[in-house]
VEXTI-193595 format. One record per residue (C-alpha): residue number from 1; residue in one letter; x, y, z. Coordinates in steps of 0.1 Angstrom, whole numbers, plus 5000, padded with zeros to 4 digits. Each point is the difference from the previous one (the first is absolute). Last residue first. Layout:
VEXTI-193595
<atom num="NUM" residuo="A" x="X" y="Y" z="Z"/>
...
***
This chain:
VEXTI-193595
<atom num="101" residuo="R" x="6308" y="4956" z="8483"/>
<atom num="100" residuo="I" x="4974" y="5011" z="5024"/>
<atom num="99" residuo="L" x="4998" y="5036" z="5014"/>
<atom num="98" residuo="K" x="4989" y="5015" z="4967"/>
<atom num="97" residuo="A" x="4971" y="4975" z="4998"/>
<atom num="96" residuo="L" x="4986" y="5014" z="5033"/>
<atom num="95" residuo="E" x="4997" y="5034" z="4985"/>
<atom num="94" residuo="P" x="4985" y="4986" z="4968"/>
<atom num="93" residuo="N" x="4974" y="4979" z="5018"/>
<atom num="92" residuo="G" x="4987" y="4974" z="4976"/>
<atom num="91" residuo="S" x="4967" y="4997" z="4983"/>
<atom num="90" residuo="D" x="5014" y="4970" z="4983"/>
<atom num="89" residuo="R" x="5006" y="4982" z="5033"/>
<atom num="88" residuo="K" x="4963" y="5003" z="5009"/>
<atom num="87" residuo="V" x="4987" y="4979" z="4971"/>
<atom num="86" residuo="Q" x="5033" y="4981" z="4994"/>
<atom num="85" residuo="K" x="4991" y="4967" z="5016"/>
<atom num="84" residuo="L" x="5032" y="4984" z="5012"/>
<atom num="83" residuo="H" x="5017" y="4976" z="4976"/>
<atom num="82" residuo="D" x="5019" y="4968" z="5007"/>
<atom num="81" residuo="H" x="5004" y="5005" z="5037"/>
<atom num="80" residuo="G" x="5026" y="4992" z="5026"/>
<atom num="79" residuo="L" x="5029" y="5016" z="4982"/>
<atom num="78" residuo="S" x="5032" y="4985" z="5013"/>
<atom num="77" residuo="W" x="5021" y="5007" z="5031"/>
<atom num="76" residuo="D" x="5036" y="4997" z="5010"/>
<atom num="75" residuo="G" x="5013" y="4995" z="4965"/>
<atom num="74" residuo="P" x="5008" y="5037" z="4993"/>
<atom num="73" residuo="Q" x="5004" y="5017" z="5034"/>
<atom num="72" residuo="V" x="4970" y="5015" z="5018"/>
<atom num="71" residuo="R" x="5007" y="5022" z="5030"/>
<atom num="70" residuo="I" x="4970" y="5001" z="5022"/>
<atom num="69" residuo="A" x="4982" y="5029" z="5016"/>
<atom num="68" residuo="W" x="4971" y="4998" z="5024"/>
<atom num="67" residuo="T" x="4964" y="5010" z="4999"/>
<atom num="66" residuo="D" x="4978" y="5002" z="5031"/>
<atom num="65" residuo="Q" x="4981" y="5033" z="4993"/>
<atom num="64" residuo="F" x="4985" y="4992" z="4966"/>
<atom num="63" residuo="G" x="4972" y="5026" z="4996"/>
<atom num="62" residuo="S" x="5010" y="5019" z="4968"/>
<atom num="61" residuo="K" x="5019" y="5025" z="5022"/>
<atom num="60" residuo="S" x="5022" y="4971" z="5011"/>
<atom num="59" residuo="I" x="5008" y="4992" z="4964"/>
<atom num="58" residuo="R" x="5008" y="5037" z="4992"/>
<atom num="57" residuo="A" x="5022" y="5002" z="5031"/>
<atom num="56" residuo="H" x="5019" y="4968" z="4990"/>
<atom num="55" residuo="L" x="5006" y="5015" z="4965"/>
<atom num="54" residuo="V" x="5014" y="5032" z="5015"/>
<atom num="53" residuo="Q" x="5022" y="4980" z="5024"/>
<atom num="52" residuo="E" x="5014" y="4979" z="4972"/>
<atom num="51" residuo="R" x="5008" y="5029" z="4977"/>
<atom num="50" residuo="G" x="5038" y="4998" z="5002"/>
<atom num="49" residuo="P" x="5003" y="4973" z="4975"/>
<atom num="48" residuo="E" x="4966" y="4997" z="4981"/>
<atom num="47" residuo="A" x="4979" y="4975" z="5018"/>
<atom num="46" residuo="P" x="4996" y="4965" z="4985"/>
<atom num="45" residuo="G" x="4972" y="5001" z="5007"/>
<atom num="44" residuo="I" x="4967" y="4990" z="5016"/>
<atom num="43" residuo="V" x="4997" y="4965" z="5014"/>
<atom num="42" residuo="V" x="4974" y="4973" z="5005"/>
<atom num="41" residuo="R" x="5017" y="4971" z="5015"/>
<atom num="40" residuo="Y" x="4993" y="4964" z="4994"/>
<atom num="39" residuo="V" x="5017" y="4973" z="5021"/>
<atom num="38" residuo="S" x="5003" y="4964" z="4988"/>
<atom num="37" residuo="K" x="5008" y="4974" z="5026"/>
<atom num="36" residuo="K" x="5031" y="4976" z="5000"/>
<atom num="35" residuo="Q" x="5016" y="5019" z="5029"/>
<atom num="34" residuo="F" x="4998" y="5032" z="4980"/>
<atom num="33" residuo="T" x="4990" y="5000" z="4963"/>
<atom num="32" residuo="A" x="4998" y="5032" z="4982"/>
<atom num="31" residuo="T" x="4972" y="5020" z="4982"/>
<atom num="30" residuo="L" x="4997" y="5036" z="4989"/>
<atom num="29" residuo="V" x="4967" y="5017" z="4992"/>
<atom num="28" residuo="T" x="5003" y="5035" z="4985"/>
<atom num="27" residuo="P" x="4983" y="5032" z="5010"/>
<atom num="26" residuo="L" x="4994" y="5031" z="4978"/>
<atom num="25" residuo="L" x="4984" y="5021" z="5029"/>
<atom num="24" residuo="V" x="4970" y="5006" z="4977"/>
<atom num="23" residuo="G" x="4995" y="4962" z="4999"/>
<atom num="22" residuo="H" x="4989" y="4998" z="5036"/>
<atom num="21" residuo="S" x="4972" y="4975" z="4996"/>
<atom num="20" residuo="E" x="5021" y="4980" z="4974"/>
<atom num="19" residuo="A" x="5029" y="4997" z="5024"/>
<atom num="18" residuo="L" x="4979" y="4989" z="5029"/>
<atom num="17" residuo="N" x="4982" y="4974" z="4979"/>
<atom num="16" residuo="V" x="5033" y="4988" z="4986"/>
<atom num="15" residuo="A" x="5014" y="4995" z="5034"/>
<atom num="14" residuo="G" x="4970" y="4981" z="5013"/>
<atom num="13" residuo="E" x="4999" y="4978" z="4970"/>
<atom num="12" residuo="R" x="5037" y="4991" z="5001"/>
<atom num="11" residuo="T" x="4995" y="4985" z="5035"/>
<atom num="10" residuo="R" x="5022" y="5002" z="5030"/>
<atom num="9" residuo="F" x="4998" y="5038" z="5000"/>
<atom num="8" residuo="S" x="5020" y="5031" z="5008"/>
<atom num="7" residuo="G" x="4987" y="5035" z="4994"/>
<atom num="6" residuo="I" x="5011" y="5036" z="4995"/>
<atom num="5" residuo="V" x="5037" y="4991" z="4995"/>
<atom num="4" residuo="F" x="5021" y="5030" z="4990"/>
<atom num="3" residuo="Y" x="5027" y="4993" z="4974"/>
<atom num="2" residuo="I" x="5037" y="5010" z="5000"/>
<atom num="1" residuo="G" x="5020" y="4989" z="4970"/>
***
């Protein structure tokens, strides 16, 4: 699916901190290894097909101006966190949740 990257980190801690501090956006931390180094990306998605521009606009409106889209295929990335704090995620954003599968 299509995900929007709101942050990219070399450390898991940095990525988890960003994800937890913006829990209302329903972020996920993905990890992959590139050139023998781990990369942690904080992403929002996957976007509902045909709703990518609407989701991107909502993310931008939340203060993230330099986001970019990535297509994530099964096996390309894995979860980079065991469990994000649920305090802000539980409050949710029903309108945003409709844009994410």
